[in-house]
N, C-alpha and C positions, 0 to 999 in steps of 0.2 A: 498381403497386408504390409503397408508401408507407413513409416513415421518420419516426418521431416521437421527439423528444428529451425524455425524461421526467426525466433526472437528469444531473448534471455538465454542464449547459448554463449557461454564464456563471458557473460555480463549479467547484471541483475535486473535490467529493465526491458520493457517491450515483450513480455511473455506472449509467445505465439507458436503453437505446434500443430501440425496437420496430420491427422490419422486417416488413412485410406484403407477401406476394407469392403469387399462385396458391393462395389458401386457407390458406397458412401464416402464423402469427403467431409470429415468432421474436424472443425477447428477448435482446439483447446486454447481458450483465452485469445484476446485481441488487444494487447496492451500498448500504451504509448512508450516509445523509446525516449528516455530522458538523458540529456547531456548537452554538449555544445549546441547552441540554438540552430545554427545553419544546418548542421549534420542531422539534428533531431527532426527538423522540419522536412528535410529531404527524405529521410528514412520513413517517417510516419505518413507522408503524403503519397508515397509510391509503394503499395503493397507488393510483396514478391510472388504473388499468384493472382489468378483471375478470381475476384470475389464472387462472380456469377457461378463459378464451378463448385463453390462450397455449398454442400447440401444442408448443413446445420452447424451450430456452434454450441460449445459448453463453456460457461464462465465459472471459474473456480471461486472468485470473490470480486468485490467491487472496487478494490484499489485501482487507481488510474493506470498503473504500469501493467495491469492485467485486463482492464476493461476499456481504457480510454480511447482506443482507436476503432471501437465498434461503429461510430458514426461514419468514419471513412470507409469502412467495409460496406455499410448499407448504401452510402452515397454512390459507391461504385458498382452497385448491382446485386449485392447479396440479398436474397429473398427468403431465407429460412428462419427457423427458430433459434433464439439464443437461450439455451436452457441453463437454469441456475436455481439456487434455493430461493424460498420466499423472501427472506431477509435481504439477500443479495439483489433480488429484483427491485426491492424498494430503495435500497441504498444506491444501486447503480443508476436508477432514474434520477436521483438527486445529483450524483457525482458527474454524470454525463452532461446534464444541463449546466452545472457549475463550471465544468471544464470548458465548455463552449463559451460560456459567458466571460470567463477569465481571458480566454484567447481573443475574444472580440474586444474586451477592454484594453488588454495589453497592446493589441495592434493599434487601437485608436490612440493610446497614450504615446506609443513609439512613433506613430505617424505625425503627431503634433510636433515631435522633436525633429524627425527627419525632414519634415517640410521646410523647417528653418535651415536645414543643411543641404537642401537640394537633392536628397536621396529618394529612391523610389519607395512607394508605399509598401508597408508590411501587410501581408494577408493572413488572416487566421487560418489554422489548419481546417477547421470546420466551424459552423455557426450554430447558434441555439436552435435554429430551424432544422439543421441536420440532426442535432441531438434528439429533438422531438420526434423526428421521423424514425429514429432507432428504437424508441421505447416500446412500440407495439410488438416488436420482435422478441422482447423479453418474456420468457415463460417460466413461472415459478414452479418448482418441484419440491416435494417433501424429502427430508433426510431419510435414509435407510429404506427407500422404496424403489424398486426397479421400474424403469420406463424404457420405451423402445424408440430407437432412431433407425428406421428401416429394419435390417436384420441384426442390428447391434443393440444389446441391452446395456443400460447405464444405471448406476446407483451413485448417490452422493452421501458421503460420510462426513461427520463434523471434523473440520481441520483445526478448530480451536485457535485460529489466527486472528480473524476479526469477525464481527457479527455476520453470520451467514456463510462464512468461508467453508469450502468443501474440498475433501479428497474425492477425486472422480475415479470410479471403477468402470471400465468398459469391457464388456464381454463381446469380443469380435467373433463373428461367425462367417465362414465362407469356405467353399470347396472342401467340405467335410472336416474342417478344422475349427476349433474353438480356442481362442487366445484371450486370456484375461490381462488387461493392461491397466495399471494404476497411475494416477497423476496426483502428486501431493498438493499441487498448487503451492501456496506458501503454508508451511507446516507450523502450527503454533506450539507454545510451550505448555507443559502441565503446570497447574497451580497458578494461573494468571488471576488478576484482580477480578475480572468480570465474567469470563467465559468458561465453558466446560472444557475438559481436557480433550486433546485430539483422539479420535478413534483409530483403531488398528484395521488396516485393510488386509484381509485374509486371502490365501490361495491365489496370489498373483503370479503370472508367468513373467511379466516385465513391469518395471516401475520407472516413471519419470520423477526424480526426486530433486527438490531444491537444495541449494548449498550456500545460501546467503552468509551464514556464519559457520561454514563447514570447516574452518581452520581456527575458530575462536570459541572461547567460553564466555558466558555472560556473568556479571555479578548477580547477586540475589535481588529480587524485587524489593524486599524489605530494606536492604541497604540503600537502594536507589531512592526509595521513598524518604528515608532519613536524610539522604544527601540533598534532595530537593528542598526539604525544609531548611537545612543548614545554608544552602546557597541563597535562598530567598532572604533568610534572616540577615546574612552578612551583607547582601546587596542593599537591603533596606537601611541597614545601619550606616552605610556610607552615602545614602541619599539617592541611590540609583534605581533604575527600572530593571525588571527581569523580563526578557523577551524570549518566549518559548515557541520556536517553529514547530508546528504539530500537524500531522495528518488529521483531517476532520473526523475520520472514522476510527474508532477504537482508541487511538492515542489521546485525542482530546478528552474523551470520556474518562479514560484511566487517570489522566492528570487531574481533571476536575474532582474525581472521586478521592484521589490522594489528598488534594488540597482540602476537601471537605473533612476527611478524617483527621488531618493535621491541624486544621482550625479547631476542631472539637477538642483536641488535646492541648491546644495552646502552643503547638510547636512551630507555627508560622505566625508572623505578626498580622494584625488586622488592617491590612492595606487594601485599597480597591483592587479587585481582580476582574479581568475581562476575558471573555471568549469572543474574539473579534472575527467571527466567521459565520456568515449565514448558513453555509453548508454544515458546519459542526452543530449549529442549533437544530437544523432540520434532521441531521443524523441522530442527534440525541433523542428526538421524538421517535425515530425508528427503533432505537434501543428500548424505549418504554413500551413500544408495540410488540416487539418480538422477544418476549421473555423466555421463549422456548430455548433460546441460545445462551441464557445466563446461568451462571453456576449457583449452587444451592445457597452459598453464603450471601450473595447479592440479593437473591430472591427473598431470603429471610429478612434482610435489611429493608427491602421494599415493603414486605408484608407487615413490618413494624411501623409503617407510616413514615418512613424516612425516604427522601428523594436523594439517591446517590449523586445526582447531577445538579443539585441546587442548594445554596446556603446563603446566609446573610453576607453581603459584601461582594457577591459574585454577580457580574453584569454580562448578559448576552447582548451583543451589539450587531444589529442587522444592517442598518443603513450606512451609506458612505459618510454622511454627516456625523453620525455617532462615532464612526471609526476615526475620522479626522479629529474629533474633540479629544480623543484619548491622548493624542500627541501634544495637546495644549496643557496637559496635567504637569505641574512643576514638581510635585512630590513623587514619592515612590509608588509603584504599582506593579502588578503582574499582568502581562499581556500574552495570551495564547492565541496564535493566529496561524492560518495556513498559507502556503503549503509547507509540508514537513521538510522538503529539501531546498526551500527558499527559491524555487524556480518560477513561482507565479504567486498571484494572490496578494492579500493585504500584508503578509509578513514582510514583503520587500519594502513597503512604505515605512513600517515600524523600524526595520533595520536602517533604512536611509536616515531616519530621524534620531537614532540612538547609537549607531555603531561607532561614532567618534566620541562618545561619552565614556570616560574611563571609570565612572562610578557604576555603570550599568553592566549587566551580565546577559549574554546570549546563551541560553540553556538548551542544549540539544538532547532530545529524549528518543531519537529514532535514527534509523540507518540513513547514511548519506551516500548516494551513489557517486561513482566517478564522474568528474566533469560538471558537477552541480555547484552552485554557490555555497550550499551548506558544507559540501566536502572541502572546498577551498578554505572555508573558515576553520573547520576543525583540524585541517592540515597545517594551520598556522600562517595563512596568508596575511601580509601586513597591509596590503591595499587590495580592494576589490571594486568591481564595477557593479552598480545598481542602477537600472534604467539608463544605462549608457554613461553615467557619471561615475567618477572614481572617488572612493572614500578611504581614509585611513582607518584601520581596525584598532580602536583603542579600548572598546568594551572587552570585559573578561569573557573568555570562551570556556564553557564547561559542558562536558559530555557525560550522559548517563545511559548505559546500555542495558540496565536491569529491566527496563520497561519494554524491551524488544518483544514484538509479537512473533518473531521468528525463533524456532528452536535453535539452540546452539549446537556445537559439534557433538557433545555427549548426548544431548537429547535427540538429535537426528540419528545417531548411531543406535541409541536405545530403541527408537521406533523401527529402524531397519532390522534390528535384531529380532523383532516379532514377526517380520514378514519374509525374512531371507530364505527360509527352508524350502519354499516352493519356487523361488526365483530362478529364471534362466538368465536374466540380464537386467542391469540397472543403468539408467541414463541420467547423468548428473548435470543439472541446469541451474539457472537463476543464482549464479554466484560469479563474482569476479574470478578471473582465470586462476589466480593463486589459490583462492578458497576452494574452487571446484576441483582442481587437481589434487589438492591436499585431502579433501574429503573422499575423492575417488580412490586414492591410495588406502585410506582407512577401510573403505568398503571391500577392496580387494583382499585385505587381510582376513576378512570373514570367510572367504573361500566359497566355492560352490556355484558361483554365477559370474558372468562377464560384467565388466564395468566400463562404460564409455562416457567420455566428456565430449559431447558432439560439437562440431564446428558449426557456425552459422550457415544455414542452407543445406546441411548434411542430411541425406536420406538413408534410412536403415530399414532393411527388410526384416519383418518379424517372423 
C-alpha cells in the first residue's frame, strides 16, 4: 500500500494524491496548479504519471484547484470513474465547462495582443470539448454510504467546506491487511452561513489533512459581515465602486446572503449590486437544488418563502455585453465577479477598469495563493500587470478572512483531536510551507502518531 503526493504538497494548489493498493491506483483529486502562468501551464499540461494506469479517481469537491485538471487526465487516456458527491458532480460539471471556456477566451484575447507583437500564439490547457468529454466520468455518490472500488471500500462524509465537499475515507484491503485512510480534502469551519458542520472521521489509521490556515486564526464571521457593510458604506460615500473577487461556488453565495441580510437591516446603502459571473449564477441554482447540504437556519429561511440569494437591487449578469455595461456606470455599485484569486475571468476586466481609481475598493473575501494577482495586491504591490498591461494600484485594498471556508489552526486542531486516538500517521498537505510545517509541529505535540509534511512527488509506504 503506497501513497504518493503529486500536488498540494508544500503548496496550496493542484491537489493530487495517488493511492495504490491491491492492484488499484486511485487518484484523490486532480486539481489545477495556480501560480506564474508559464510554470502553471507547464505543470498542468504534463501529469507526473501515466493517466491510463489510474483505475479510478475520487474528487473531494468542485473547486478548480481540486477538480480543474480532470480534462487533462481524461484527454491523456484515463478511462475510469471520478467518484464524488451528488452536489459535487453537478457543480464540477459547471466549473469544468467554465474553466475550459475561460481558458479559450483568455487565449484568444492574449493572441490578439501577441499577434501585434510578433509572439507565438497561446494555447489553452484544454478546450470546452475536452471538458465535455470528462463529464460522463463523474459518478455521484451519497454521503455516509459505503461503495467499492475493486477491493477498496470508500465512504464520503460532509466536509462543510463548500456545497457537496467531502472527507474521503478509504478502507484499503490487501495481503491480509486492512488500512483505513482519511483525506480531509478542504476542511470547513463549524457555524458557517450556509452549510452543515464538518463531520468527524472515526477509526482512521492514517489521515491526509489540509493546512491552508495551519498557522493562523480567522476573525469571526459576524465581524466580517459587519466589516463588509462598513467598507461598502465608506466606499459609496466617496463615490467609488466595490470590487469583490469571489469564487463562484460558496463565497459568492455567502456574500450575496450577507448583502441580503445587511440590506434588510439598512446597514448597506441601496446601490446597484451585481453578480457578474455566469458560473456563480448557475452554481446558485445548484445550491437551490441540493438543500441536503444546507444548515437548518438557511433551510428555515427558505421555508419562510425567502430567497437567500435574491433581493431588490441585485442583478445577475450572464452575457458579455451585460458585463461590459457595468463598467459604464458612473456612480457607486458593488461588483462580485470571478475568479477569486484574480487569475482568470471577468474580475480582471473590472480590476483593469477600476484599480487606478482611488475612490474604489477591492475587497478580498477569500484565500490568495502565492504568485497570483490577488496575492500581489494584498501584499501591497504598487503596480501590477493585467492582460499584459501595467497599472498603478490606487484603489483601496481590504481583506476579510472571516468568510474563509477553510478551518483555521484551532479548528483544524479540534477536528484532529477527535480522530487522533486511532492514528498511526498524519500527512500535512494543502498549505504553504510555513503553514504546513507550523501545523505539523502542533500535531506532533498531541503525541501518539507520526507527522509528515511530504515533498512533491514523495512516496510513502502505509
